[in-house]
C-alpha positions in Angstrom: 5.4 2.0 46.4 2.3 0.4 46.1 -0.5 1.6 48.2 -1.3 -1.4 49.9 2.1 -1.8 51.0 2.5 1.8 52.4 -1.1 1.4 54.5 -0.1 -2.0 55.8 3.8 -0.8 56.5 5.5 1.9 58.0 9.0 2.7 56.7 11.6 2.8 59.5 14.7 3.6 57.6 16.2 4.4 54.0 19.2 2.4 52.8 20.3 3.9 49.4 18.5 0.5 47.5 16.4 -0.4 50.2 14.1 0.4 53.0 13.0 -1.5 56.3 9.2 -1.4 56.9 7.6 -2.3 59.8 4.3 -4.3 59.4 1.7 -2.0 61.2 -0.2 -5.4 62.4 2.4 -7.6 63.8 5.6 -5.3 64.5 7.7 -7.3 61.9 10.2 -5.5 60.2 11.4 -6.4 56.9 13.3 -5.0 53.7 12.1 -4.0 50.8 13.6 -3.0 47.4 13.2 0.5 46.3 14.9 -0.4 42.8 14.3 -3.0 39.8 16.6 -5.6 39.9 17.0 -8.8 37.0 18.0 -12.2 38.0 21.9 -12.5 38.7 22.2 -8.7 39.5 24.3 -7.6 42.3 22.2 -5.9 44.7 25.0 -5.1 47.2 28.4 -6.2 48.5 28.4 -7.1 52.7 31.0 -8.4 55.2 31.1 -9.8 58.7 30.5 -7.4 61.5 31.3 -9.9 63.8 32.2 -13.5 63.9 30.7 -15.9 66.5 31.4 -19.7 67.4 27.6 -20.3 68.1 24.6 -19.2 65.8 21.8 -16.7 66.9 19.1 -15.7 65.1 20.7 -12.9 63.5 23.5 -14.7 62.1 24.7 -16.3 58.6 26.6 -19.3 58.8 30.0 -19.2 57.0 31.7 -22.5 58.5 31.4 -25.4 60.9 31.8 -22.9 64.2 31.8 -19.6 62.1 28.5 -17.7 61.9 28.7 -13.7 61.0 26.6 -10.9 61.7 26.1 -8.7 58.6 27.1 -5.5 57.9 25.4 -3.2 56.3 23.4 -4.4 59.6 19.9 -3.5 57.8 20.5 -6.9 55.8 19.4 -8.4 59.1 15.7 -7.9 58.2 15.9 -10.1 55.1 13.5 -12.7 55.8 12.9 -16.1 55.0 10.9 -17.6 52.4 10.9 -21.0 50.6 10.4 -19.2 47.0 13.4 -16.6 47.4 14.1 -13.9 45.3 17.7 -13.2 46.8 20.9 -15.2 47.9 23.5 -14.4 50.4 26.9 -15.3 48.8 29.1 -16.1 51.7 32.3 -16.7 49.2 32.0 -13.5 47.6 29.9 -11.5 49.9 27.8 -10.5 47.6 23.9 -9.9 48.2 22.4 -11.6 44.9 19.0 -11.3 43.3 17.7 -14.6 42.1 14.9 -13.5 40.2 13.1 -10.4 38.9 12.6 -7.9 41.9 10.3 -4.8 41.4 10.4 -1.6 43.7 8.2 -2.4 46.8 9.1 -6.1 46.9 10.1 -7.5 50.0 13.9 -9.2 49.6 13.4 -12.9 50.7 16.3 -15.7 51.1 16.0 -19.2 52.1 17.4 -19.4 55.6 18.9 -23.0 55.0 20.9 -21.7 52.0 23.0 -20.5 54.6 22.3 -22.4 57.8 23.1 -26.0 58.6 21.3 -26.6 62.0 19.1 -23.1 63.0 19.5 -21.5 66.7 15.5 -20.9 66.3 13.9 -23.8 64.0 10.5 -22.1 63.1 7.0 -23.3 61.6 6.9 -21.3 57.7 4.0 -19.4 56.9 5.3 -17.9 53.6 2.2 -19.6 52.1 4.4 -20.0 48.5 3.6 -23.4 46.5 7.3 -24.6 47.5 6.7 -23.9 51.4 8.6 -26.8 53.5 6.3 -25.9 56.7 9.3 -26.3 59.3 12.5 -24.8 59.0 15.3 -26.1 60.5 18.4 -25.8 58.6 20.0 -27.7 55.5 20.7 -30.8 57.7 17.2 -31.4 57.4 16.4 -30.9 53.9 16.0 -34.1 51.8 18.3 -34.4 48.5 15.3 -33.5 46.3 14.4 -30.5 48.4 18.0 -29.1 48.5 18.5 -29.7 45.1 15.7 -26.5 44.2 17.8 -24.0 45.9 21.0 -21.9 45.5 23.3 -23.0 48.5 26.5 -21.4 49.7 29.7 -23.6 49.3 29.4 -24.4 52.9 25.9 -26.0 53.0 26.8 -27.6 50.1 29.6 -29.4 51.5 28.0 -30.2 54.6 25.5 -31.9 52.3 28.1 -33.9 50.4 29.7 -35.1 53.9 26.1 -36.3 55.1 25.4 -38.2 51.9 28.6 -39.9 51.8 28.2 -40.7 55.7 24.7 -42.4 54.8 26.4 -44.4 51.4 29.4 -45.6 53.7 
């Protein structure tokens, strides 16, 4: 692990391919890789610990009124980025690398890839060139913005329905 990572963070727990880290300054948690992954690699499988009718900041949306908590639960520490390196495929229940990931890299996903309208919208500080600034869910993306990301089947369906309403 890189020296900067080990001084800025303390390890909270180990989980095979990943470690939960805590930022020493902010107290925020994140999930970091301990292995190399190439784009398209299956990182792990996941499943629904619980299914809820309403979203929380810890759930992943899989249907109109279907929001799941993740198992293994340490996946809850995968934070948002507008330039993500992982994807939660809720059809296959696979956690997939979108690009090359090195040991020490933080796993990040694009929250609107699974969320139609987020329970807790926020201002994004990911600092990437692709940063959208305000993250509210896929319902608030333009068609051009949505086209830049891998999205779950549910989110793709919702965007198609929205486009059809605007055309009609």
